Every structure is written in structure tokens, then in C-alpha cells.
C-alpha positions as CSV (number, residue, x, y, z in Angstrom):
1,M,-24.4,41.0,-4.9
2,N,-26.4,42.4,-8.0
3,C,-26.9,40.3,-11.3
4,E,-28.9,41.0,-14.5
5,R,-29.8,38.1,-16.7
6,L,-27.6,35.1,-15.5
7,G,-27.0,34.2,-18.9
8,P,-29.5,32.7,-21.8
9,S,-33.0,32.0,-21.0
10,Y,-34.0,28.2,-20.5
11,P,-37.5,27.0,-20.2
12,N,-39.0,26.4,-17.0
13,V,-35.7,28.2,-15.4
14,A,-36.5,31.3,-13.7
15,T,-34.2,34.4,-14.6
16,V,-32.9,36.3,-11.7
17,F,-33.0,39.6,-11.8
18,T,-31.2,40.6,-8.7
19,A,-30.2,39.3,-5.2
20,G,-28.5,40.8,-2.0
21,I,-28.9,41.5,1.7
22,A,-31.4,44.0,2.7
23,G,-31.5,44.4,6.8
24,G,-29.4,41.5,7.4
25,V,-32.0,39.2,5.4
26,Y,-30.8,37.6,2.2
27,Y,-33.3,38.0,-1.1
28,V,-33.5,36.9,-4.5
29,A,-35.7,38.7,-6.9
30,S,-36.6,36.4,-9.8
31,E,-39.3,35.9,-12.5
32,F,-42.4,33.6,-11.9
33,V,-42.5,30.5,-13.5
34,D,-45.9,29.3,-14.1
35,G,-46.7,25.4,-14.5
36,C,-47.3,21.8,-12.8
37,N,-44.9,20.7,-10.2
38,L,-44.7,17.0,-9.6
39,A,-46.7,17.1,-6.3
40,E,-49.4,18.7,-8.3
41,L,-49.2,16.1,-10.7
42,V,-49.4,13.2,-8.4
43,H,-52.8,15.0,-6.7
44,R,-54.1,15.5,-9.9
45,H,-53.6,12.2,-11.6
46,G,-53.0,9.9,-8.3
47,A,-50.2,7.6,-7.5
48,P,-48.5,6.0,-8.7
49,I,-48.4,8.3,-11.9
50,S,-47.2,6.6,-15.2
51,I,-43.6,5.3,-16.0
52,G,-43.8,8.0,-19.0
53,Q,-45.1,11.0,-17.1
54,A,-42.2,10.3,-14.5
55,M,-39.5,9.8,-17.3
56,A,-40.8,13.5,-18.3
57,C,-40.3,14.9,-15.3
58,V,-36.9,13.5,-14.7
59,Y,-35.8,14.6,-18.3
60,Q,-37.1,17.7,-18.1
61,R,-35.3,18.1,-14.5
62,R,-32.4,16.9,-16.1
63,G,-32.1,19.7,-18.6
64,K,-32.8,22.2,-16.0
65,L,-30.1,20.9,-13.8
66,T,-27.7,20.9,-17.1
67,A,-28.5,24.7,-17.6
68,I,-28.0,26.0,-14.4
69,H,-25.0,23.7,-13.8
70,E,-23.5,25.4,-17.1
71,L,-24.0,28.8,-15.7
72,G,-21.8,27.5,-12.5
73,I,-24.8,27.7,-10.1
74,V,-24.9,25.2,-7.3
75,H,-28.3,24.1,-6.2
76,R,-28.8,23.4,-2.6
77,M,-31.6,20.8,-3.1
78,L,-34.3,19.2,-5.0
79,S,-37.7,19.1,-4.0
80,L,-41.5,17.8,-5.2
81,A,-42.3,21.6,-5.7
82,I,-39.5,22.1,-8.6
83,S,-41.7,22.3,-11.7
84,C,-42.3,19.1,-14.3
């Protein structure tokens, strides 16, 4: 499977340039999106984080999920490593 850009660019959503199988190993080559993730935010500011910080993360994550679902992409899991 080879793909150029999957669709329009979205903030904090990595562009996938190519994906495939090489030597029986699946791979995905995507752009690097720099930023803080939820685990780093909690580590930096201590737990619990404020309601405002939590809601900002939830709102951004919702936007990212909406964007990838509109492209027909199904995500497998969510984790604290996803950037806020």
C-alpha cells in the first residue's frame, strides 16, 4: 500500500507519506509532529491537572479523531502519549 498525503493537513495530526510491508514487517512513514503529550503535561504540572487543561486536551483530541474519521481511518487505541 502506498499513499501520498491522505487528505488535507490537520493541526497535530501527522501526515502519512507511505506505508507497506518490507521483509514481512509492516511499516508506516509519517511526519514528525512535535509537541507535549498528556503524560508529559501531568509530569510537568503535577497531578491533578486543572479542569481547563484537561478540557483543552479533550477538545484537541476530539478534533483529531473527527479529522481522521472523516478520512475513513480507524484508530486502534488511544493513549496518554497522544499529544494535547
